[in-house]
N, C-alpha and C positions, 0 to 999 in steps of 0.2 A: 700605410695600409690600405690595400684596394678594398672596395665595398664587396661585401660577400655576393656571390652569383645566387641566381635565383634558385638554383637546385640545391644549394647548401643552407639557404634560410630554411628555418623550421616553421611549422605552420603554428598559428597561435592556439593556446589550449582551449577546448571547448568543442561542441558539436556543431555541424552545419545544419542548416534549416532542412536539407534534404533527409539527414540522418534523424532528426527529431520526428519529422513527418512519417518516415518509415517505421520507427518505433511505436509511434501512436497507432498507426494502421495495424500493425501486428497485434498490439494489445486490444484493439476494438475487434478484430477477427477472433482472437481467443475467447473474449467476453461473449461475442455472439454465439460461439460454439457452446459455452458453459451455461447460458441461460436456459435453454430448453431442458437440458438434463437437471439443472436445479430446480425448475418449477416441477418437473416429475417427480423428484424427491420429496418436495414440500406436499404435492398433492397426494402421494402415497401415505405420508405421515397423517394428514388430515383424514384420509380414508380409514386409515389403521385406528386413529383416535375416536372415530365415531363408532367403529365396530367394538372397541374396548369399552367404551362407556355404555353402549347398549348391552354388550354381553355381562358387563358388572350389573347392570340392572336385572338382567335374567337370573344370575346367580344369586343376588340378593332376594329376589322373588321366591327362589326355591328354598334359600336358607331360612327366610321368615316363615314360610308356610311349614317347614318341618319343625322349627323352634317354637312357634307359637300355636301349632296344631290347628291351624285354621287355613282356609283357602286365600291365596293371592292371586290378584290379576294384573296383567299390563293392559292398560287402555290405550288405545291410539286415538289422538285428537289432532286438529289442525296444526297446533303448534310442535306435537312431538308425541312422546309415550309417558304415561303416568303408572307408577306402581303404588298399588293401594289393597288393603284387605277386601275380600269380596263382601260387598254389602256393607261397606265402611260408611260411617256417619260423616256428613259434610265437613265436621270440624276435625276428624281424624287425620293423622299424619300421612302425607303421600310423597313420594320421591317423582321428580320429573326429569326426562331428557328432553331438552328443547332443542329443535333442529334449526338451521340456518334456512333462510328463505328458499333457496333452491335445491334444498336436501330433502329426500322423500324416504320414508321407511313403509314398506308395505308388507302386511302380514297375511300369510296363506296357511290355512288350516285344512290339510288334505283329508283329515279323518271326520270332518264335520258333517253332519247328518243333513244340513240344509245347504241349498246351492250357494248363497251369499251371506255368509255368517257375519255377525257384527265383528268389528276389529277388537276383540277381546280375547286375551291368551290367559288360561287359567293354570295355576299351580295348586295341586291339592296337597293336604297335609302329610300324605304318604311319602312325598318328594317327588312324585311323578307329575307330568304335565301333558297337555294335549300335545301331540306331535306337530310341529310348525315349521314354516320355512319363512325367513324374513329377508326381503329383498331392499338393498340400499341403492339409492341413486343420487348422485350430487355432482357438483363441479368437479370434485377430487377424484371421481371414479365410481365403480360399482362393485358390490359384492353381494354374494347370498349366502346365508347362513341356515342349513338345514339342522334342527335341533332334535336330539334323541329324546323321546318321551320319558325314558327311564332315569337318565343322568342330566339332561338339559345342557349337554356338551354339545357344541356346534361342529358341523363339517362345513367349512368355508371355502367358497370359490370365488375368485376375483375375475372380474370381466374386463 
C-alpha cells in the first residue's frame, strides 16, 4: 500500500497558535469594550445608593417630627449628615449618614433670611420643613434634589 499523499493526510486535532492568539485578541477587545460600560453602571448604582440613604434620612426626620411632635434637624458635619431632635441632649440618640472621602453633600436653603445660613435643615412637628435643595458630588456622579417643604418629597436631577 502506498503512503498517503499530503493532501489526503488529516490535520492533527487541536488549534494552531495563530487561532489561539486570534481568539485571545477578540476576547481582549470584547473585555475592553465592556469595562467602561460596567464602571458606568457601578457608578450609577453608588450614586443612587447615596441618594437613597440620604432620602431615607430625610423621610425619617419628617416621620419622627410628626410622630413625636417635636422638631428634628439634619446637621451637616465634615463626616456627613446627622439626624437628631432639635435641642437634643448629647446622650440622646442620633442617626448618621457618613460620606466617603471624595463625596460631598451641600445644603442650600433658598428661603433663609440670612445670606449664609448654618447647614441645618429643620423639620417641624406639623410635617413641614424648610424648602431645601441638596447637591451631591462624588466620584460616582452628581445629583441635585429640590425638596418640597410640605411633603419633603424630592425632585431629583442627575448631572
